[in-house]
N, C-alpha and C positions, 0 to 999 in steps of 0.2 A: 093641768088633761093628765090623763097616763101614757106612757111610754111602755106599753105593755102587751107583749106576744107580737100582733099585727100588728101595729103602732109603737113598739121599740125603738126603731130606727130612728135616726136622726135624718133632716132635710137634707141636702145635697148643701154646701153652702152657695150665698146666691142666688137659692132659691125661694124660700121663704124662710123668716125667721121666729120665733113668737116674740110676742109685743112684751114689752116691759114691766105690767102688770100680770104677765102668766106664768106660772110654776110650772115646770115639766116635773111629773111623779117616774123618774124612772126604779123600774123594778127588777131586781137582780134575777129576776126566774130561775125558780132554783132546778128546774128541765133543760135549762140554757147553762148552768156552770154547776163544776162538781165544788160544791162548796165545804168539803175538808182541804179544799186548795185555796189558795189567794187568787184575787183576778188576775193579778200581775206576776202570777207563775210560768216561768219562759215555756217559750215552746208544748202550751197545753191550750186547749180548745176555750180555757177560760178567757183567751187572748179576744176572743167575740165581744162578748158581756165589758169587758176592760177598753179596747174601741166604741162601741157604742156610747157607754160615758164620755168617753171621752168628748165625740163628737157631737153632743150635746151638750159641753162644757161649756164649748167653743161658739156655739151660736147662743147660751145666755148660762149666765151665774145664775139663775131661779132655779136651780135641780133641786130635786129632796130623793137620797137614794133611799127606796122602797124593799129593803131586804127582805130574801124572801128564805128560809129554811127548815125544812120539813125531818125533823131527824126522826128515825126509825128506817133502817133500811135502803141507805145509799147504797153499799157492796152488795146491793141483792138479797141479801137476808134479815130478818132481824134481832137473829143471831149475833148478829156484828153491830157494838156498841159505839156509837158518834162522838169522838170527842174530836170536835174543830181548833183546841188555842193557836193554831199556828197560822190557819188561816182567818180567823174571828182578828188577832192581834195585824198581820198582814192588811186585810180590808180595811181596819180603820186606819193604820198609816196609810193605805193608800188616799184613803175617802178626805182625810188631812189634807194630804200632799195638796189633794187636784180642789182644794180649796170649798167642798162638799162640807158644808153646816148645819144642814138636816136632812134626819135620818132617822126612819120608821122602821122599828122590825117587827115582821109578823111571820107565826109559829105555831104549830098547835102540839099539843103534849096526846100522843099516848102512852099510857105510864107504864105499860106491860113491855113495850121495847122501845124503851129511851132510860136506862139509865141514867144519862151525864145530862139529860135537859137542864137541872137547875143548875150546874153546873158550867152549863156552855152559856145560860141568858148570865150568870152572875158573870163571865169572864168579859160578852160582849155589853156588859153596863159598866165594866168599869173603862174598857178599849175605848167606845164610844165616847168617853167621857174624855177620859187621859188615853191617848193612842201609842203613849210612849208605856205603857202599863208593862212588869215582865207579868208574863203569862204563868212560867213557872212559877214565880212568887205567888202568884193570887191563886196558884192552884193548891201549890203546899198550905194555905192559910184555909181555901175553902174547906181541905180533907177535914181539918181538925170538926170537924161535924160529926165524923168516924168516931171520934173520941180514942179508946187505946187502940184501933185499926188502923188511924190517922197514916199513919210513917208507911204502911205497907200498902193502903191503897193508895197512896201517893204514890211508891215506885211501882202498884199495878199502874197506874194511869201511864208513868212515863214508858213503859214496856208498849202498853196500847199507841199513845204517841208516836212509837218510833215503827211500830206496824203499817201506822195508818200513812206513814211517810214513806215508808217504805212497799205500797202496795201499789195496784195499779189504778188507775186514774182510773174515772166513771169518762163516756163519753158520752156524747149531747145526744137531750131523747132516752138515756136511761136513768 
C-alpha cells in the first residue's frame, strides 16, 4: 500500500498495524523535503519526513522507500543547477542504518534545466548499492566524461557544492 500525501503518516502504535504480507511504499515526497539536504539534517523541516519513516519502520520492517527527486528549479530558478552529493550520501547511509532494503527512485529529466541530472543518478546508483561510497571520489571519476576539462569541471562542481551547502534551505511546500 502507498504511504503517500494524505496516507503517509503511520497509524498510532496499538491502533492498527500492517499484516505481515503487506509492504508499505513510503514516498519521500519532494514537496515535503528538501532534496538538497539529507533527511537527518539537524533542526530542519526534513525532520518530519524522518519521523514518518521511523514511525512506519516501528510498525513493520516491510517498507520500501520511494525516493522522489525532481531536479530543476528547487531553489526557485532553473538557473540554479542542482547537485546533491551530500544529500544522496546521507540518505543512502540513513536508509541502510534504518534497515531499509528496498529503494525505488523516481525522477524526471528536463534536459534544458538539469545539467547534473546524469551525475546525480550516477551517485545514487553507487550510494544505494554501497552507502559508504565516497561521493567526492565518485564525482571526480564521473568528470572524466569532460575529457581535458575534467579537472576544471570537478573544481566547478566543488564550488557549487559549497554554495548549495551554504544556501538557504527550502521550506515545506516550496
